[in-house]
C-alpha positions in Angstrom: -67.9 96.1 -68.7 -67.8 97.8 -72.5 -69.8 100.7 -72.5 -70.2 103.6 -75.0 -69.6 106.5 -72.6 -67.0 109.3 -74.0 -64.2 110.8 -72.0 -62.7 114.5 -71.7 -58.5 114.3 -72.2 -57.1 118.1 -71.2 -53.6 118.8 -72.4 -51.7 121.5 -72.2 -48.8 122.5 -75.2 -45.9 123.9 -74.8 -45.5 127.3 -76.4 -42.5 125.8 -78.5 -45.5 123.6 -80.3 -48.0 125.6 -80.4 -45.4 128.1 -82.6 -45.1 124.8 -84.4 -48.1 123.6 -85.7 -49.2 127.3 -86.4 -46.1 127.3 -88.3 -47.5 123.6 -90.4 -50.3 125.8 -90.8 -49.4 128.7 -92.3 -47.0 126.9 -94.4 -49.6 124.5 -96.0 -52.0 127.3 -96.7 -54.7 125.8 -94.0 -56.5 126.5 -91.3 -55.3 126.0 -87.7 -58.2 123.6 -87.4 -57.3 121.4 -90.3 -53.7 121.6 -89.5 -54.9 120.7 -85.8 -57.2 117.9 -87.4 -54.1 116.3 -89.9 -52.1 115.7 -86.5 -55.1 113.9 -84.9 -55.2 111.7 -87.6 -51.7 111.0 -88.1 -51.8 109.9 -84.4 -55.0 108.0 -84.7 -53.3 106.2 -87.6 -49.9 105.5 -85.4 -51.9 104.0 -82.9 -54.5 102.0 -84.8 -53.1 100.9 -88.1 -56.1 101.3 -89.2 -55.7 103.3 -93.1 -58.7 104.8 -93.6 -61.2 105.9 -90.3 -63.2 109.0 -89.8 -63.0 111.6 -87.4 -66.2 113.3 -86.0 -66.4 116.8 -85.4 -69.2 119.3 -85.3 -69.9 122.2 -87.4 -72.7 125.4 -86.3 -73.4 126.0 -89.4 -74.3 129.8 -88.8 -72.4 131.2 -91.6 -75.6 131.8 -93.7 -76.8 135.1 -93.7 -80.8 133.9 -92.8 -79.8 132.0 -90.2 -77.8 135.0 -88.2 -80.3 136.0 -86.2 -81.8 133.0 -85.1 -82.4 131.8 -81.8 -81.7 128.1 -81.2 -78.9 125.5 -80.9 -78.1 124.5 -84.8 -75.1 122.0 -84.6 -74.6 119.3 -86.9 -72.5 116.1 -86.5 -69.9 115.7 -89.8 -67.7 112.7 -90.8 -64.2 113.4 -91.9 -63.0 111.0 -94.0 -59.1 109.8 -93.2 -56.8 108.2 -95.8 -53.7 107.3 -95.3 -53.2 104.6 -97.9 -49.9 105.2 -99.8 -48.1 107.6 -97.6 -49.1 110.9 -97.7 -47.4 113.5 -96.6 -48.8 116.1 -94.3 -49.7 118.6 -97.1 -51.6 116.2 -98.9 
């Protein structure tokens, strides 16, 4: 039967791979999150061959000073569009 239940997959990365991703992040002038999201997007594209899709992630929204001391659970789910039309480079 088809379900919409999610799952969790745990994996460990070698120190060499971790260093390479950090280097990619630094060289590209982006955050580690952005570099990992890019790698995940390329992986999804490679296996699905879909050139346009979105990846969902959560954002806590606590950067605003007026929310800093507020008690509660503030999480928004945001969709990040991925577009692999035209064979973009990793930096793009």
